[in-house]
N, C-alpha and C positions, 0 to 999 in steps of 0.2 A: 627556299631559293638557294640553289647550289652555288651560284657565283658569290653571294653574300657570305656563305660559309667559308669558301676558299679565301676571300679577301680578308675576313676577320682572322682567319688562321695565320695569314701572312702578317697582318698588323700586330699580332701578338709578339712577333719577333722584333718590333720596333725598339730601338735603344737610343736613337738620336734626338728624341723629344717625346712629349706626351700629347696625345690627341684624344679628346673626349668626343664620342660620336653619339648624338642625340637623335633618336628615331622612334616615332609613335610613343612618345612619353618615356621612353627607356634610354638610359645612358650607359654606354660601354666605354671603358677607358683602356687605352693602349700606351705602353711606354712607361718609363720610371715616373713615379708620382712627384719626385723632386727635380725633374728635368728643368734645365735652363729655359728651354723653349716649350711653350704650351699653347694649344689652340683648341677651339671647339667647333666641330662640324655639325650642322643641323641638316639631316636628310629629309627631303620632302617627297622624294619619289624613288622607286627602285632603280630608276635609270642611273642614279649615282653609282650603285654597285656594278651595274653593267659597264659603265664608263671607266671605272677605276683601273682595271687591268690594262686598258688601252693607252694610258699615259695622258699627257697634257692636252692633246687635241680633243678627244671625246669628253674629257673632264671639263674643259673650257666650254664646249658646246652645251653640256649639261648645266653648267653654272649659268651661262647666258640665258638658258630657258627656264631657270628657276628650280632645277631639281635638287639643289643643295645650296647652303650658305655657310659662311665661316665668320666667326667673331673677330679674327685677326688674320687676314689673308697673307700678309707679309711673313708673319711667324710660321704659318702653315707651309708656305713655299720654302722658307729657310730650313724647316725640318726635312722637306723633300730633297733640298739641295745637299743636305748632309748624308742622305741615303744614296744619292746618285752615284758616288764613286764605286759602290759595290755593284750597282746595276751596270755601270760602264764596263767593268771588268767582265761581266757575264755576256755583254753584247759585242765585245771586240771581234770575235770570230765572224760576225755578220757584217762588219763595217765595210769590207770591200764590195760586198753585194749591194749594200745601200748606196755607196758612192757610184757604182756602175749604173744603178737605176736612175740616179739623179742626173746623169749625163744626158738623158733623153730631153730634159727641160733646160737646155743651155740658155744663158741670159743674153740672147742676141740683142742688138739695138732696138728692134721692134718690141721684143718681150720686155726689155728693160723699161721702155716708155710705159707699157701697160702696167708693169709692176709698181712703178713709182706713182702713176696716176691712181692706182687702187688704194694707196695710202694717203698721199699728200693732196690729192684732189677731192678728198671727201668733203671739203668745204673749209674755207679759211676761218669761218665763224667757229667751227669746232675747235681748232687749235687756239683761237683767241680766248676760249673758255678757261684754259689752264696755263698758257704761256704768259710771260711778262709782256709789257708793251712793245718791246723790241722784236717779239716773235722769234726768239732764239730757241731752236729745238735741238739742243745738245747740252752736254754737261756744263754746268756753271762751276765757278771756283769760289767756294766759301772759305776764304783764308783769313777773314777778320770776323771775330765774334759779333753776332747781331746783324750781319748783312742781310738785306732783303734779296729776294730772287732777282730783281732788276739790277741791283748793285753787283751781285755775284756774276750775272751774265756779262755785264759791262767789264768786270774784272777779267773774265775769260777772254773776251774779244781783245782787250788791250794787251793781255799777256801774249796772245798769238802774234799780234803786230810787233811787239817788242822782241819776241824770239826771232822773228823774220827780219829784224833790224830794218824796218821799212823807212823809206825816205821819199821826198818829192820826186826824186829821179827814178824811182822804181815803177815798173809795170808789173802788177800783181795779177796772176791768174787764180781764180777760185773755181774749183770743180765741186759743184753742189751749192747752189745759191741760197737755198732755204728761202726765207722771205726778205733777204737782202741785208740783214743786220751787220754781218762782218764787212761786206763791201762798203756799206755806208760809213762804218766806223773807221775803216782804213783810209778811205778817201778824205773824210772830213777831218780826222785827227792827225793823219800823217801826210796828207797832201799827195799821195801816190795815185797813179792811174790804176783802175781795176777793170779787168774783164772777168765777168762771172757767168757761169753757164749752168742751166738746169734743164731737165726734161719734164718738169711739172708745169703745165700750162697755167694753173691757178697761181702757183708761186711766182712765176715770171711776171704775170700781170700785176700782182701786188708789189713785187720788187721794183718794177719799172716805175710804177706810180710813186713809190716812196723816194726813188732817186730823183724824179722830177720835183716832188714836193720839197726835197732838201736842196734843190738847186745845184745838183751834182751831175747833170747830164754830160758836162764836158769832161768829167773824170771817170764815170762809171758806165760801162756798157753791159747790158744784161742779154745774154744769148739764150736761144732755145735750141741747144745742140747737145748731142751725146759727146762725151769727152773723147771718144774714139775718132770723132770727125774733126777735132780741133787741129789747127796748124799754127804756125808762128813760133816765136821763141820769147820767153818771158824771164824777167829778172828774179821773180819770186813766185812760188806756187803754194797754194793752201787747199786742203781738202779736209773738212770737218765732218766726221761720222757719216761719210758717204761710201767708204769702201765696203761696208757691210752689205750694200746692194749690188756690188759688182758681180758676184758669183764666183765660187772657188775656181771654176775652170778658167777664169779671166784674170786672176791675181797677177800672173806673170806679165801679161800684155798690158795690164793697167800700169804697173810700175815702169815697164819699158817705155810706154807712151808718155808718162809723166816726165821721165828723164829726157826724152826727146823734146819736150815742150819747154825745158828749163835751160837757161844759158849755163855754160860750164862753170861760171863763177857764182851761180845762183844758190838759193836756199829753198827747201821745201818743208812745210809743216804739215804733218799728217796727224789728225786726231782720230783715233780708232777704238771701237769697242772690240775686245778680244775674248776669245775662248781659251781655256787652258790648253797648253800644247798636247797633253795626254788625251783631251776630249775632242781634238780637232777632227779626227777621222769619223767619229760619231756625228759631229756637227755637219759634215759634208752630206750625209745621207738623212739628216734629221727631218722628221715631219711633225715638228712641235706646233702648238697652236700659234706661236709667235710668227713662224715663217709660213704658215698656211692661212691664218685669219687676220694678221696684223701687218706684217711685212712679207708679202708674197715672194717666195724663192730667195729670201735673205740667207746669207751664210757669214758667220763671224770668222775672221782669220785668227790665227794664233800669232804670238810674237815671233816664234821661230819661223813660221811660214813667211811672215813679212820680211824678216831679216834675210832668209835664204833667197827669197825672190829678188830683193834689192841687190844682193851680192851677185846673183847669176845673170840678171837681166839689165843691170844699169851700171854706170860708173859712179853712182852716188855713194856717199859714206854716211853711216849713222853717227851723228854727232852727239845726240842726247835723247834719252827716253825718260819722260816724266810721268809717273803713275799718279793719276788723278781719280782713281776708283772711288775713294771715300766720298768725294764731292758729288758723285753721280747718285749715290743712295740718297743724299740730302736733297738733290735736285728733284728726283723722282717723288720723294715724299711730299715736297711742296706742290709739284704738279698734281699729284693725286688728291691732295687736300683741296686744291682749287677746283679740280674737276668735279669732285663730289659736292662741293658747295654750290656749284653752278648747275645742279641737276634740273631745276625748274627751267632755267634758260635753255638748257640743252633740249628739253622736251618741247619748248616753244619753237625751237629751230628744226624740229622734226627728227631728232635722234631718239629713238624709242628706248624703252627700258632695257630690252635685250642688248642693244648696241652699247648702252651706257655701262651695263654690267660687264660686258666683254672688255671694254676699255679700262674700267676700273681694275679688272683682273690683270690686264696687261701691265698697267703701271705698277701694281703691287708685285707682280711676278718679276719684273725687271729690277725693282728696288731690292727684293730679296736676293736676287742673283748677285748684285753688286755687294750687298752686305755680307754674303757668304763667300765672296770672291770666286764664285762659279764663273763669273764673267768679270772683265776688268776694262778700264778705259785709260788710254795713254795719249800723251802728246809726243810725237817723235819728230825730231829735227834732223833733216838730211841735207848734206852739202854736195854741190857739184865738185868735180876734180880740181878746177882752178881755185875754187873757194878754199878747199882743204889745203892745197899747196900754199896759198897766200897766208892762211892762218898759221900753218906750220912755220913759214918763214918769219912771220911776226913773232911767234913764240921763241924761235931761236935768236932773233935780233933782240928781243926783250931780255932773254937770258944772258946775252953777251954784255948787257949793261950792269949785271949784278955785281961786278967787281969795281964799278965806278963809285964815286962818292954819292951821297944821297941826292944832292942837287943835280948832278950830271945824269944819274939814273932817271930822276923824275922828268927832266927835260926830254930825254930820249924816249921814254914811254909816252909822254904827251904828244910827241910828233907822229905816233902811229895812229892809223885810222881805227876807230872803235869797232869791235866785233859785235855780234848780236847779243842783246841782253837776254839772260837766261834766268 
């Protein structure tokens, strides 16, 4: 088989880890025997070799269909992630062509609804298999040893609310409701009004029911609208891991519209999964299994792309960027463990073996990406022009008290309104 010979020839150049390939009772080893990362692949069909040169999409389909297995998928993908920088350099001349081709499938409001539905409307029972009871589907914060997944998710929700300095006087807009965890937390714990919007019908139904059950109908409104159709002006704005579904052609208009929805003295908290700046052009035209089979037409922004877009399209200022990447690897590890443990229940719900294998691969693939920092996760706090001016005036006024005695300085500082907790 020619393709097998070609692939094994390439695998002999492997230096980033060690991979043992078992096929028909024979084991072939590639890479240094003392490598830090080691994994074993078991080949069940020649389809594996035909898929290998095509990258993650055909490999994922072959894995879904049982053509191959791996004893440690996270480690295998980590090895692949360490090889990727070399492949990125080889593919750069083709990036403009890939990006041009991706323009054909622009993420219009109609397509955005279809893409979101393809993932989030697979069934609420599916997500209940591996998420905690709050149904929070984003990076948790494990900043205390021994935290459970539920505790770490609550920690993340509260951290967002404190960074936004929420109060009962605030009207918070959330773009991307999920199943309502953040809206419920903000309204119940901080007493603010919340308007939250989603374009997932199933998520909206669950979120509205949870709002009613919590007795928060007077404080939380759940909309079924695209963010581009929203109007009004809000005190605070939050969007947690939603920008990845916006589409790279729309990053500028997304930030412009967010700025228009925020009062001049307001704050915006963006939690976003990022690709490395150097890999962004490849990401724009990527046809990976993640954006083809899991999150249709998804595209990760880079930090530089976000900062440039904010600077060009808005009057917002970046106040803080908090890297929470390490927490996402732990979050995904727990999700995958729970998902695997719930295999029998998933089967009873109608999610067949191929579907479960694909989703287990997705969770492992993402975990490996964060562990190798091929992708990152950040919380970015942005302030409107009036907020930035007010904070600068407060800083100058506070500095002017530094020559006063301790008691006078303390009294002067105490009279200032508190800024957001960070």
